[in-house]
C-alpha atoms as one frame of an Amber mdcrd trajectory, in Angstrom:
protein
 113.116 108.693  99.554 116.539 107.373  98.624 116.901 103.609  98.563 118.763
 102.112 101.509 121.368  99.618 100.295 122.366  98.355 103.737 121.512  94.706
 104.403 118.287  94.667 106.397 117.695  92.521 109.462 115.122  90.494 107.545
 117.489  90.036 104.592 120.184  88.882 107.015 117.834  86.272 108.480 117.125
  84.988 104.978 120.850  84.209 104.674 121.072  82.231 107.920 121.446  78.517
 107.112 118.409  76.426 108.126 120.596  74.066 110.159 121.659  76.989 112.370
 118.057  77.973 113.014 117.095  74.373 113.658 119.747  74.066 116.356 118.456
  77.236 117.985 114.890  75.975 118.020 115.664  72.448 119.172 117.779  73.656
 122.062 114.869  75.398 123.763 112.481  72.520 124.441 111.538  72.329 128.111
 110.214  69.540 130.279 106.443  70.178 130.457 104.613  71.419 133.526 100.818
  71.292 133.562  99.131  74.502 132.398  96.396  75.664 134.740  95.191  79.146
 133.894  95.011  81.612 131.049  96.853  84.934 131.181  94.449  87.368 129.569
  92.691  90.628 130.189  90.928  90.952 126.846  88.062  93.346 126.446  89.209
  95.918 128.992  89.638  99.357 127.378  92.985 101.099 127.813  93.920 104.283
 125.986  97.187 105.685 124.724  98.187 108.989 126.267  95.420 108.900 128.884
  95.481 109.506 132.616  93.110 106.725 133.674  95.687 103.984 134.108  98.132
 103.105 136.854 101.673 104.116 135.994 102.859 100.512 135.990 100.292  99.185
 133.486 102.160  97.425 130.687 100.542  96.598 127.360 101.159  94.134 124.569
 100.114  95.794 121.295 100.359  93.512 118.244 101.634  94.752 114.918  98.902
  93.029 112.952  99.523  90.703 110.034  96.923  90.837 107.263  95.011  87.671
 106.313  94.714  87.306 102.545  92.542  85.018 100.436  93.780  82.796  97.610
  93.676  85.801  95.259  95.791  87.867  97.682  92.841  90.086  98.519  92.333
  91.168 102.125  90.119  88.624 103.873  88.153  90.895 106.193  86.307  88.064
 107.926  89.664  86.610 108.924  90.864  90.056 109.998  87.949  90.160 112.438
  88.757  86.670 113.672  92.389  87.660 114.126  91.312  90.604 116.295  89.364
  88.148 118.445  92.428  85.926 118.710  94.713  88.778 119.783  92.163  89.941
 122.369  91.817  86.411 123.724  95.608  86.407 124.103  95.498  89.619 126.164
  96.232  92.354 123.619  95.614  95.876 124.965  95.753  97.675 121.619  96.367
  97.205 117.894  98.743  98.626 115.329  96.914  98.090 112.042  98.425  99.103
 108.699 102.077  98.625 109.661 105.070  96.821 108.139 103.833  93.429 109.367
 100.485  94.228 107.719 102.320  94.496 104.367 101.244  98.119 104.038 103.943
  98.778 101.430 102.147  96.291  99.191  98.782  98.047  99.511  97.410 101.153
  97.881  95.993 104.025  99.926  92.426 102.786  99.557  93.348  99.399 101.036
  95.343 100.961 103.884  92.361 103.109 104.809  89.807 100.306 104.385  91.857
  97.906 106.515  92.247 100.513 109.249  88.551 101.389 109.197  87.589  97.725
 109.444  89.820  97.100 112.468  88.581 100.261 114.219  84.951  99.369 113.584
  85.330  95.765 114.700  87.333  96.598 117.820  84.596  99.126 118.659  86.486
 100.933 121.401  87.460  97.854 123.412  91.144  98.783 123.096  92.982 101.529
 121.172  93.881 101.228 117.495  96.659 103.125 115.737  97.576 103.091 112.052
 100.329 104.486 109.838  99.245 107.868 108.505 102.211 109.395 106.679 102.054
 108.030 103.144 102.452 110.509 100.279 105.181 111.913  98.077 104.708 115.494
  99.235 103.838 117.209 102.496 100.414 118.022 101.089  99.769 114.347 100.289
 101.029 113.225 103.706  98.693 115.660 105.459  95.733 114.548 103.334  96.432
 110.874 104.013  96.822 111.444 107.763  93.421 113.132 107.823  91.845 110.163
 106.053  93.405 107.741 108.538  92.237 109.939 111.407  88.708 109.925 109.980
  88.573 106.131 110.406  88.418 106.696 114.164  91.931 105.642 115.153  93.386
 106.738 118.483  96.462 108.106 116.676  97.870 108.447 113.166 101.431 107.117
 113.197 104.254 108.831 111.317 107.102 106.835 109.779 110.220 108.750 110.779
 111.987 108.185 107.450 109.019 109.734 105.607 110.110 113.138 106.900 113.803
 113.344 105.977 116.196 111.741 103.554 118.834 109.441 105.009 121.577 112.051
 104.616 119.509 114.961 105.982 120.024 116.381 109.460 117.929 116.077 112.581
 117.068 119.738 112.227 115.610 119.062 108.785 113.589 116.227 110.280 112.322
 118.513 113.057 111.418 121.230 110.566 109.393 118.793 108.468 107.643 117.383
 111.524 106.814 120.916 112.654 105.299 121.795 109.289 103.230 118.595 109.370
 102.000 119.306 112.903 100.920 122.815 111.941  98.865 121.458 109.039  97.088
 118.615 110.850  95.064 120.475 113.464  94.422 118.501 116.635  94.985 114.999
 115.216  96.667 112.776 117.788  99.916 111.382 116.465 102.706 108.901 117.059
 106.049 107.964 115.539 107.378 104.698 114.132 111.027 103.924 113.368 109.960
 101.685 110.495 112.785  99.860 108.651 111.346 101.070 105.340 112.027 103.120
 103.313 115.040 103.238 105.633 115.331 103.040 109.413 115.527 106.543 110.908
 116.242 106.204 114.617 115.015 109.150 116.675 117.806 110.909 118.547 117.333
 112.546 121.969 117.263 115.971 120.296 114.363 115.002 118.029 112.568 113.129
 120.792 112.652 116.194 123.050 110.979 118.137 120.267 108.325 115.461 119.787
 107.328 115.097 123.437 106.997 118.861 123.795 103.826 118.540 121.705 101.060
 116.888 123.734  99.460 115.528 120.553 102.346 113.030 120.361 101.234 110.042
 122.420 102.820 106.928 120.893 106.296 105.852 119.801 107.179 102.458 118.341
 110.886 101.983 118.942 113.028  99.786 116.686 116.449 101.045 117.766 117.372
  97.663 119.322 119.530  99.766 121.642 118.649  99.806 125.330 120.735 102.954
 125.919 118.765 104.796 123.242 115.515 103.500 124.708 116.531 104.550 128.225
 117.337 108.065 127.013 113.952 108.349 125.306 112.133 107.115 128.395 113.857
 109.705 130.557 112.914 112.461 128.102 109.301 111.236 127.961 108.885 111.101
 131.742 105.875 113.190 132.765 104.616 113.618 129.191 101.829 111.885 127.254
 104.279 109.960 125.065 104.178 106.180 125.491 107.024 103.989 124.196 106.445
 100.522 122.753 109.531  98.410 122.133 109.687  96.262 118.987 112.897  94.434
 119.928 112.278  91.034 121.522 115.741  90.827 123.083 115.299  94.019 125.136
 111.591  93.999 125.988 112.021  93.063 129.648 114.668  95.689 130.371 112.700
  98.346 128.498 109.557  97.567 130.489 111.541  97.739 133.730 112.884 101.145
 132.699 109.398 102.497 132.091 108.314 101.537 128.575 104.517 101.335 128.390
 104.543  98.140 126.369 105.880  95.998 123.568 105.104  95.404 119.894 107.539
  92.794 118.529 106.860  90.703 115.426 106.983  87.614 117.657 103.614  88.755
 119.000 102.208  87.369 115.756 103.382  83.900 116.783 102.811  83.664 120.536
 101.058  86.793 121.827 100.207  85.155 125.163 103.905  85.064 126.071 104.177
  88.830 125.660 101.005  89.412 127.634 102.412  87.286 130.453 105.640  89.289
 130.451 103.757  92.592 130.532 101.643  91.397 133.450 104.556  90.000 135.468
 107.436  92.365 134.770 107.065  93.968 138.195 106.054  90.808 140.063 108.939
  89.772 142.388 107.530  86.257 142.650 107.876  85.848 138.864 111.237  87.580
 138.329 113.157  84.361 137.611 110.539  83.232 135.105 110.550  86.687 133.501
 114.323  86.581 133.008 114.056  83.053 131.656 111.321  83.781 129.117 113.128
  86.950 128.017 116.139  84.804 127.177 113.968  82.261 125.395 112.141  84.725
 123.140 115.442  86.446 122.304 116.907  83.131 121.147 113.771  82.335 119.177
 113.783  85.617 117.249 116.080  84.527 114.371 114.303  81.180 114.218 110.895
  82.645 113.460 112.071  85.708 111.517 112.996  83.895 108.356 110.322  84.192
 105.633 108.299  86.628 107.773 105.371  87.356 107.541 104.775  83.989 105.847
 106.370  82.298 108.843 103.865  83.958 111.176 100.927  82.819 109.077 102.335
  79.289 108.975 102.741  79.349 112.765  99.232  80.687 113.330  97.841  77.979
 111.060  99.833  75.409 113.035  98.054  76.760 116.113  94.686  76.119 114.471
  93.945  79.640 113.247  92.308  79.462 109.773  94.679  81.739 107.863  96.081
  81.198 104.377  99.893  81.003 104.225  99.942  83.711 101.549 101.854  86.983
 101.418 102.187  89.862  98.980 105.648  90.804 100.215 107.079  87.281 100.038
 105.866  85.192  97.122 108.021  82.165  97.935 106.667  79.119  99.708 108.235
  78.087 102.993 110.573  75.179 102.174 110.234  71.871 103.986 113.307  72.328
 106.167 112.122  75.720 107.398 108.626  74.361 107.980 110.161  71.699 110.224
 112.007  74.418 112.132 108.713  76.253 112.689 107.071  73.008 113.767 109.820
  72.582 116.382 109.324  76.195 117.429 105.629  75.513 117.987 106.544  72.677
 120.350 108.875  75.059 122.164 106.042  77.577 122.529 103.834  74.905 124.105
 106.608  74.072 126.573 106.812  77.760 127.525 103.084  77.769 128.180 103.443
  74.704 130.372 106.181  76.238 132.502 104.431  79.622 132.830 100.995  78.021
 133.292  99.503  79.826 130.315  96.535  78.448 128.407  97.142  79.145 124.679
  94.490  81.394 123.145  91.958  80.014 120.698  89.076  81.465 118.690
């Protein structure tokens, strides 16, 4: 695909001065209230595209980071432990082999092995999806999707920008999707507006085409546009397509409009907060708290986004999770001033837990 020269959201965050982020983090500390109970429903199976759930069930689905050892090899024991951590925090599914997993810094064998490991370890407790559209040609994309499907995933996820160049039309995108669908049998599929190789936002025209195929059951939305999300949700009404919002600042509104769940990168810092929001979005007694925590996580987004996914691994380690602060996609170390910002953010997270009476997950 053609290289996108537009400044990415992550690149923008790298340019934000540390003092600005520090002010954002420091301004969110709350007076503590005693935590009393955990908010978790780990271990209960829930399936994408199924008919066995109440219509108002909302799900937090983490976009998994990948633990690496000191040689930057995948640490599969820590991957298993991370699954346990997410489940303890209330996760109702997993997106393995995604951008947060550093999939663009893996070869096909690693992408498949990582997916297979997560599927095997989860063992049907919750659904697992994985990116399945790598390849330079349609033939290679089809072959890779079949290999991902053979790992046992609930759906192979298609990166939207893998199916059309940036300057190509929606009709070209539809035509390429249609060819792919015809060549992949009955494999269940989903779509992902991944920022790489460039962010291709699905328009209503394309989304109508997608939901007309009942093999399409999952959409990870990165539009950061509540109007676009609302239009997609209206189109998907009555179909098997489930929408998961990646944008922290709009997760509450999207859930209220009918999104099935959320998958923001902040779920790799404080997944319990997202589980709480999913469980209380339609609870009138918690509406004020829901609006408050939505505002808080939106303000925290630029604070934690700098140096991601290193920042997530630092934060998880701060929480006591035994993960190396090592990344393939970001070889720099987190500087001292940014580490202090993340330390302050951790204190803010604990204050959120106190107010919402959430017991932080441990493994």
